[in-house]
C-alpha positions in Angstrom: 12.9 3.4 -16.0 10.5 4.7 -13.4 10.4 2.8 -10.1 6.6 2.6 -9.9 4.1 1.5 -12.5 0.6 0.1 -13.1 -0.8 -3.3 -14.2 -2.4 -1.8 -17.3 -4.0 -4.7 -19.3 -2.2 -7.5 -17.4 -4.6 -10.1 -16.1 -4.2 -12.8 -13.5 -5.2 -16.4 -14.2 -7.9 -16.3 -11.4 -10.1 -13.3 -12.0 -11.7 -13.7 -8.6 -8.4 -12.7 -7.0 -8.3 -9.4 -8.9 -9.5 -6.3 -7.0 -9.9 -4.3 -10.2 -13.5 -3.6 -10.9 -14.4 -3.4 -7.2 -16.5 -0.5 -6.1 -15.0 2.1 -3.8 -17.3 3.7 -1.2 -16.7 6.9 0.7 -18.2 8.6 3.7 -21.9 7.8 4.3 -21.5 4.9 1.9 -21.3 7.2 -1.1 -20.1 5.5 -4.3 -16.9 7.1 -5.5 -16.1 4.9 -8.4 -14.4 1.6 -9.3 -10.8 0.5 -8.8 -9.4 0.4 -12.3 -5.7 -0.2 -11.6 -3.0 -0.1 -8.9 0.3 1.7 -8.7 3.0 -0.6 -7.4 6.7 -0.5 -6.6 8.7 -2.3 -9.3 11.4 -3.4 -6.9 9.2 -5.1 -4.4 5.7 -5.5 -6.0 4.2 -3.6 -3.1 1.1 -1.7 -4.0 1.3 2.0 -3.1 -2.0 3.4 -4.5 -5.2 2.2 -6.1 -6.5 4.1 -9.1 -10.2 4.8 -9.0 -12.3 5.6 -12.2 -15.1 7.9 -11.2 -17.2 7.2 -14.2 -17.4 10.9 -15.1 -18.4 12.9 -12.0 -14.7 14.1 -11.6 -13.3 16.3 -14.3 -10.1 14.4 -14.4 -12.1 11.1 -14.4 -9.6 9.3 -12.1 -8.1 9.8 -8.7 -5.8 7.7 -6.5 -6.0 6.5 -2.9 -3.0 5.4 -0.8 -3.2 1.8 0.3 -3.0 2.8 4.0 -6.3 4.7 3.5 -8.1 1.7 2.1 -10.2 -0.8 4.0 -12.9 -3.4 3.3 -16.5 -2.2 3.1 -18.6 -3.9 5.8 -21.8 -3.2 4.0 -20.7 -4.5 0.6 -19.0 -7.9 0.1 -15.8 -7.8 -2.0 -15.9 -4.0 -2.1 -13.7 -1.3 -0.5 -14.1 2.0 1.3 -12.0 5.1 2.2 -12.7 8.0 4.5 -13.2 10.4 1.6 -16.0 12.5 0.1 -16.3 14.0 -3.4 -15.5 17.5 -2.2 -12.2 16.3 -0.7 -11.3 14.3 -3.8 -11.9 17.4 -6.0 -9.3 19.2 -4.0 -6.6 16.7 -4.9 -4.2 17.6 -7.7 -5.5 15.9 -10.9 -4.0 12.5 -11.5 -2.9 11.3 -14.9 -1.0 8.2 -16.0 1.8 10.4 -17.4 2.9 11.2 -13.9 4.4 7.7 -13.8 6.7 8.4 -16.8 9.6 9.2 -14.5 10.6 9.1 -10.8 10.8 12.9 -10.7 7.3 13.4 -12.0 5.8 10.8 -9.7 7.7 12.1 -6.7 6.4 15.6 -7.4 2.8 14.4 -7.8 3.0 12.2 -4.7 4.3 15.2 -2.6 1.5 17.5 -3.9 -1.1 14.9 -3.4 -0.2 13.9 0.2 -0.1 17.6 1.1 -3.9 17.7 0.7 -4.5 15.3 3.6 -4.6 18.4 5.8 -7.3 17.3 8.2 -5.4 14.2 9.2 -1.7 14.3 8.2 -0.8 11.2 10.2 -2.2 8.2 8.3 -3.7 5.3 10.4 -4.4 1.7 9.6 -8.1 1.0 9.3 -9.9 0.1 12.6 -6.9 0.9 14.8 -5.3 4.0 16.2 -1.8 2.9 15.2 -0.2 5.4 12.9 1.3 4.4 9.6 3.3 7.6 9.1 5.9 7.6 11.9 6.7 10.7 13.9 10.3 11.7 14.6 10.2 9.8 17.9 8.8 6.7 16.3 11.6 6.3 13.8 13.6 3.1 14.1 16.6 3.5 16.3 15.2 6.4 18.4 16.0 5.4 21.9 13.3 7.6 23.5 10.7 6.0 21.4 11.9 2.5 22.1 12.0 3.1 25.9 8.5 4.6 25.9 7.3 1.6 23.9 8.8 -0.8 26.4 7.1 1.0 29.3 3.8 1.0 27.5 3.9 -2.7 27.1 5.0 -3.3 30.7 8.6 -4.4 29.8 11.6 -3.7 31.9 13.8 -0.7 31.1 16.5 -1.7 28.6 14.6 -4.8 27.4 14.1 -5.5 23.7 11.0 -3.7 22.4 9.5 -6.5 20.4 5.9 -5.6 20.7 6.0 -2.6 18.4 5.3 -2.1 14.8 7.8 -4.8 13.8 9.5 -7.9 15.2 12.9 -9.2 14.4 13.1 -12.9 13.9 16.7 -14.1 13.9 18.0 -17.6 13.0 20.8 -18.0 15.6 21.3 -21.7 14.9 23.7 -22.2 11.9 22.7 -25.9 11.7 19.1 -25.1 10.9 18.3 -25.9 7.3 16.7 -23.2 5.2 13.3 -24.6 4.1 12.4 -21.6 2.0 9.3 -21.1 4.0 9.6 -17.3 3.9 10.3 -17.1 0.2 6.6 -17.2 -0.8 5.8 -14.4 1.6 8.2 -12.0 -0.2 11.3 -12.7 2.0 14.6 -13.8 0.6 15.3 -17.4 1.7 18.9 -16.6 2.4 18.4 -13.8 4.9 19.1 -14.5 8.6 16.8 -11.8 9.8 13.2 -11.0 8.9 11.1 -8.1 9.9 7.4 -8.9 10.3 5.2 -5.8 10.0 2.4 -6.2 12.4 0.6 -3.1 11.1 0.2 -4.4 7.6 -3.3 -5.8 8.2 -6.8 -4.6 8.0 -7.6 -4.5 4.3 -8.9 -8.1 4.0 -8.1 -11.6 2.7 -9.0 -10.8 -0.9 -6.7 -7.8 -1.0 -3.9 -9.8 0.6 -4.2 -12.6 -2.0 -4.1 -10.0 -4.8 -1.0 -8.4 -3.3 0.7 -11.7 -3.0 0.0 -12.6 -6.6 1.4 -9.3 -7.7 4.6 -9.8 -5.7 5.0 -13.4 -7.1 4.5 -12.2 -10.7 6.2 -8.8 -10.4 8.7 -9.4 -13.2 6.1 -10.8 -15.5 3.8 -7.9 -14.9 6.6 -5.3 -15.5 7.6 -7.0 -18.8 4.1 -7.1 -20.1 3.6 -3.4 -19.2 6.7 -2.4 -21.0 5.5 -4.1 -24.2 2.3 -2.0 -24.1 1.9 1.6 -25.2 3.7 4.2 -23.0 1.6 6.3 -20.6 -0.5 8.7 -22.6 0.1 12.4 -22.2 -2.3 14.6 -20.3 -4.7 16.4 -22.6 
């Protein structure tokens, strides 16, 4: 089974929490379409892309936007925006649901799609200059990167770099009772260490609620999707 999939016809109990149906705006507040579905990781429930239905102006009808390119739309409540225009979208390889039939097909499409972000190959979280796609020197465990980070934050050489893109929280007291507080946030209650990603913000409270619901009901969503028709072939 492919490791990524869509919600298809699955509906959450509270429709107000569902981002599907929200308008997506591009550069200069141009309407690009409506979010019709999301592509999420079956193993974690993390959303990787939103699927946008253009309503007909695009020959392939739909296109996808990586979550790290998505942000709330300041001018329109409960809607979203991305730094895109129609000309750029038309340059993307056409998206079709059948790409999700296998990991190989999806990996190939994902590679070809991301290759089109030529003007800004390093993705950034909305409203910050912090990059999402790490460079070689930002990869975890790179001593040069960690040392530079410590200096940037005014820390002494050799000190832990805990002001970066993630923080490590360790339970060093074996007598402390596990309350399960982390479980609702997607963390396993039995783990001793938790990495908190400080860059995973910026899309908005409505999005965060939607993402949380999907993580909580991941298995239910996957089961419902498998009972529906398989992904249609591209025509």
